[in-house]
PADOVEX-717052 format. One record per residue (C-alpha): y, x, z; residue in three letters. Coordinates in steps of 0.2 Angstrom, whole numbers. Example, Ala and Ser with C-alpha at 12.3 -4.5 7.8 and 13.67 -1.06 7.14 Angstrom:
BEGIN
<rec c2="-22" c1="62" c3="39" residu="ALA"/>
<rec c2="-5" c1="68" c3="36" residu="SER"/>
END
This chain:
BEGIN
<rec c2="-239" c1="-443" c3="92" residu="MET"/>
<rec c2="-252" c1="-438" c3="79" residu="PRO"/>
<rec c2="-267" c1="-449" c3="76" residu="ARG"/>
<rec c2="-277" c1="-434" c3="69" residu="ILE"/>
<rec c2="-277" c1="-418" c3="78" residu="PRO"/>
<rec c2="-267" c1="-403" c3="71" residu="GLN"/>
<rec c2="-279" c1="-389" c3="72" residu="LEU"/>
<rec c2="-273" c1="-372" c3="78" residu="ALA"/>
<rec c2="-266" c1="-361" c3="64" residu="GLU"/>
<rec c2="-280" c1="-348" c3="67" residu="ASP"/>
<rec c2="-294" c1="-361" c3="66" residu="ALA"/>
<rec c2="-300" c1="-358" c3="49" residu="SER"/>
<rec c2="-299" c1="-347" c3="33" residu="GLU"/>
<rec c2="-292" c1="-362" c3="25" residu="LEU"/>
<rec c2="-277" c1="-362" c3="36" residu="LEU"/>
<rec c2="-275" c1="-344" c3="32" residu="GLU"/>
<rec c2="-275" c1="-348" c3="14" residu="LYS"/>
<rec c2="-262" c1="-361" c3="17" residu="THR"/>
<rec c2="-251" c1="-348" c3="25" residu="ARG"/>
<rec c2="-253" c1="-337" c3="10" residu="ARG"/>
<rec c2="-248" c1="-351" c3="-2" residu="GLN"/>
<rec c2="-234" c1="-358" c3="8" residu="LEU"/>
<rec c2="-228" c1="-344" c3="20" residu="GLY"/>
<rec c2="-233" c1="-355" c3="35" residu="ARG"/>
<rec c2="-244" c1="-370" c3="40" residu="VAL"/>
<rec c2="-235" c1="-386" c3="40" residu="PRO"/>
<rec c2="-242" c1="-399" c3="52" residu="ASN"/>
<rec c2="-249" c1="-410" c3="37" residu="LEU"/>
<rec c2="-261" c1="-395" c3="33" residu="TYR"/>
<rec c2="-266" c1="-392" c3="51" residu="ALA"/>
<rec c2="-271" c1="-411" c3="52" residu="ALA"/>
<rec c2="-280" c1="-411" c3="35" residu="LEU"/>
<rec c2="-290" c1="-395" c3="40" residu="ALA"/>
<rec c2="-300" c1="-408" c3="50" residu="ASN"/>
<rec c2="-308" c1="-411" c3="34" residu="GLY"/>
<rec c2="-311" c1="-394" c3="26" residu="PRO"/>
<rec c2="-317" c1="-401" c3="10" residu="ALA"/>
<rec c2="-301" c1="-411" c3="8" residu="ALA"/>
<rec c2="-290" c1="-397" c3="12" residu="LEU"/>
<rec c2="-300" c1="-385" c3="1" residu="ALA"/>
<rec c2="-298" c1="-397" c3="-14" residu="GLY"/>
<rec c2="-280" c1="-400" c3="-10" residu="TYR"/>
<rec c2="-276" c1="-382" c3="-10" residu="LEU"/>
<rec c2="-286" c1="-378" c3="-26" residu="ALA"/>
<rec c2="-277" c1="-392" c3="-35" residu="MET"/>
<rec c2="-260" c1="-387" c3="-29" residu="ARG"/>
<rec c2="-264" c1="-368" c3="-33" residu="ASP"/>
<rec c2="-269" c1="-373" c3="-51" residu="HIS"/>
<rec c2="-254" c1="-384" c3="-54" residu="LEU"/>
<rec c2="-242" c1="-370" c3="-49" residu="THR"/>
<rec c2="-248" c1="-361" c3="-65" residu="ARG"/>
<rec c2="-246" c1="-376" c3="-76" residu="GLY"/>
<rec c2="-233" c1="-381" c3="-89" residu="ALA"/>
<rec c2="-221" c1="-388" c3="-77" residu="LEU"/>
<rec c2="-208" c1="-376" c3="-69" residu="ASN"/>
<rec c2="-206" c1="-375" c3="-50" residu="VAL"/>
<rec c2="-190" c1="-385" c3="-49" residu="ARG"/>
<rec c2="-198" c1="-400" c3="-59" residu="LEU"/>
<rec c2="-214" c1="-399" c3="-48" residu="ARG"/>
<rec c2="-203" c1="-400" c3="-33" residu="GLU"/>
<rec c2="-193" c1="-415" c3="-40" residu="GLN"/>
<rec c2="-210" c1="-424" c3="-44" residu="LEU"/>
<rec c2="-216" c1="-421" c3="-26" residu="ALA"/>
<rec c2="-199" c1="-428" c3="-19" residu="LEU"/>
<rec c2="-200" c1="-443" c3="-31" residu="LEU"/>
<rec c2="-218" c1="-447" c3="-27" residu="ILE"/>
<rec c2="-215" c1="-446" c3="-8" residu="ALA"/>
<rec c2="-200" c1="-458" c3="-10" residu="GLN"/>
<rec c2="-210" c1="-470" c3="-20" residu="GLU"/>
<rec c2="-224" c1="-469" c3="-7" residu="ASN"/>
<rec c2="-212" c1="-471" c3="7" residu="HIS"/>
<rec c2="-218" c1="-455" c3="15" residu="CYS"/>
<rec c2="-204" c1="-448" c3="27" residu="THR"/>
<rec c2="-214" c1="-433" c3="31" residu="TYR"/>
<rec c2="-215" c1="-428" c3="13" residu="CYS"/>
<rec c2="-197" c1="-434" c3="8" residu="VAL"/>
<rec c2="-191" c1="-422" c3="23" residu="SER"/>
<rec c2="-202" c1="-408" c3="17" residu="ALA"/>
<rec c2="-197" c1="-409" c3="-1" residu="HIS"/>
<rec c2="-179" c1="-412" c3="2" residu="THR"/>
<rec c2="-178" c1="-395" c3="12" residu="LEU"/>
<rec c2="-189" c1="-386" c3="-1" residu="ARG"/>
<rec c2="-178" c1="-393" c3="-15" residu="GLY"/>
<rec c2="-162" c1="-388" c3="-7" residu="SER"/>
<rec c2="-169" c1="-370" c3="-5" residu="LYS"/>
<rec c2="-173" c1="-370" c3="-24" residu="LEU"/>
<rec c2="-154" c1="-374" c3="-27" residu="GLY"/>
<rec c2="-155" c1="-393" c3="-29" residu="LEU"/>
<rec c2="-138" c1="-401" c3="-23" residu="THR"/>
<rec c2="-138" c1="-416" c3="-12" residu="ASP"/>
<rec c2="-133" c1="-426" c3="-27" residu="GLU"/>
<rec c2="-147" c1="-420" c3="-37" residu="GLU"/>
<rec c2="-159" c1="-423" c3="-23" residu="LEU"/>
<rec c2="-153" c1="-441" c3="-21" residu="ALA"/>
<rec c2="-154" c1="-444" c3="-40" residu="ARG"/>
<rec c2="-172" c1="-436" c3="-40" residu="THR"/>
<rec c2="-177" c1="-449" c3="-27" residu="ARG"/>
<rec c2="-172" c1="-463" c3="-39" residu="GLN"/>
<rec c2="-180" c1="-454" c3="-54" residu="ALA"/>
<rec c2="-164" c1="-450" c3="-62" residu="ALA"/>
<rec c2="-159" c1="-432" c3="-67" residu="ASP"/>
<rec c2="-145" c1="-435" c3="-80" residu="ASP"/>
<rec c2="-141" c1="-417" c3="-81" residu="SER"/>
<rec c2="-158" c1="-413" c3="-90" residu="ASP"/>
<rec c2="-165" c1="-425" c3="-103" residu="GLN"/>
<rec c2="-183" c1="-418" c3="-101" residu="HIS"/>
<rec c2="-183" c1="-418" c3="-82" residu="ALA"/>
<rec c2="-176" c1="-436" c3="-83" residu="ASP"/>
<rec c2="-190" c1="-441" c3="-94" residu="ALA"/>
<rec c2="-203" c1="-433" c3="-83" residu="VAL"/>
<rec c2="-197" c1="-441" c3="-67" residu="LEU"/>
<rec c2="-195" c1="-458" c3="-75" residu="ARG"/>
<rec c2="-213" c1="-457" c3="-82" residu="LEU"/>
<rec c2="-220" c1="-452" c3="-66" residu="ALA"/>
<rec c2="-211" c1="-467" c3="-57" residu="ARG"/>
<rec c2="-219" c1="-478" c3="-70" residu="ASP"/>
<rec c2="-236" c1="-471" c3="-68" residu="ILE"/>
<rec c2="-235" c1="-474" c3="-49" residu="ILE"/>
<rec c2="-228" c1="-491" c3="-51" residu="ARG"/>
<rec c2="-241" c1="-497" c3="-64" residu="THR"/>
<rec c2="-256" c1="-487" c3="-57" residu="GLN"/>
<rec c2="-256" c1="-477" c3="-74" residu="GLY"/>
<rec c2="-254" c1="-491" c3="-85" residu="ARG"/>
<rec c2="-238" c1="-486" c3="-93" residu="VAL"/>
<rec c2="-233" c1="-495" c3="-109" residu="ASP"/>
<rec c2="-232" c1="-487" c3="-126" residu="ASP"/>
<rec c2="-213" c1="-488" c3="-126" residu="ALA"/>
<rec c2="-212" c1="-477" c3="-110" residu="ALA"/>
<rec c2="-224" c1="-465" c3="-117" residu="LEU"/>
<rec c2="-214" c1="-464" c3="-133" residu="ALA"/>
<rec c2="-198" c1="-461" c3="-123" residu="ASP"/>
<rec c2="-206" c1="-447" c3="-114" residu="ALA"/>
<rec c2="-212" c1="-439" c3="-130" residu="ARG"/>
<rec c2="-196" c1="-441" c3="-138" residu="THR"/>
<rec c2="-188" c1="-431" c3="-124" residu="ALA"/>
<rec c2="-200" c1="-417" c3="-127" residu="GLY"/>
<rec c2="-214" c1="-421" c3="-114" residu="VAL"/>
<rec c2="-229" c1="-412" c3="-120" residu="SER"/>
<rec c2="-247" c1="-418" c3="-119" residu="ASP"/>
<rec c2="-250" c1="-404" c3="-106" residu="ALA"/>
<rec c2="-236" c1="-410" c3="-96" residu="GLU"/>
<rec c2="-242" c1="-428" c3="-97" residu="LEU"/>
<rec c2="-259" c1="-422" c3="-89" residu="ALA"/>
<rec c2="-250" c1="-412" c3="-76" residu="GLU"/>
<rec c2="-238" c1="-427" c3="-71" residu="ILE"/>
<rec c2="-253" c1="-437" c3="-67" residu="VAL"/>
<rec c2="-261" c1="-423" c3="-58" residu="ALA"/>
<rec c2="-245" c1="-421" c3="-47" residu="HIS"/>
<rec c2="-245" c1="-440" c3="-44" residu="VAL"/>
<rec c2="-263" c1="-439" c3="-38" residu="ALA"/>
<rec c2="-260" c1="-423" c3="-27" residu="LEU"/>
<rec c2="-244" c1="-429" c3="-19" residu="ASN"/>
<rec c2="-251" c1="-447" c3="-16" residu="THR"/>
<rec c2="-265" c1="-438" c3="-7" residu="LEU"/>
<rec c2="-253" c1="-430" c3="5" residu="SER"/>
<rec c2="-242" c1="-445" c3="7" residu="ASN"/>
<rec c2="-257" c1="-456" c3="11" residu="TYR"/>
<rec c2="-264" c1="-444" c3="23" residu="PHE"/>
<rec c2="-248" c1="-442" c3="32" residu="ASN"/>
<rec c2="-247" c1="-461" c3="34" residu="HIS"/>
<rec c2="-265" c1="-461" c3="41" residu="LEU"/>
<rec c2="-263" c1="-445" c3="52" residu="ALA"/>
<rec c2="-245" c1="-446" c3="57" residu="GLN"/>
<rec c2="-243" c1="-427" c3="60" residu="PRO"/>
<rec c2="-228" c1="-421" c3="70" residu="ASP"/>
<rec c2="-213" c1="-419" c3="58" residu="LEU"/>
<rec c2="-209" c1="-401" c3="57" residu="ASP"/>
<rec c2="-195" c1="-402" c3="45" residu="PHE"/>
<rec c2="-177" c1="-410" c3="47" residu="PRO"/>
<rec c2="-180" c1="-428" c3="45" residu="GLU"/>
<rec c2="-174" c1="-437" c3="29" residu="VAL"/>
<rec c2="-180" c1="-456" c3="30" residu="ALA"/>
<rec c2="-190" c1="-462" c3="14" residu="ALA"/>
END
């Protein structure tokens, strides 16, 4: 049972904006709408990051990895479904959750760096940063990786607090 109400889909312009961005209003967003400033900020950051340097597949892999690192079953479930719709195989989804995409050196470096950022609260060592740069991770991508960690951590933590009804096939974190 949700600990924060999930507002009706027609409750606000923000939920309509959510529907335009995502095609529907997941329960996470319906609960986050209780704090309009929080939902507006989340949607704005998400929207801007969709136009960044990282492609849609890598953004989805980051969201799945971050959800796994934060033990968020809601988001692991959502991003497993979305990742499969983007063509990620079950094996690729499993490797992503472990920060390993051995089919693509660049993606692998992005995922490993994101995991290190989460685990060190951003205090990655010089060797990890050098490894990412050697794999072709640009400064723009470095900034966006941190932004994706922040954005997805916000949704993960809010899910832990709000406990919205799961509206995706469950995949345990």
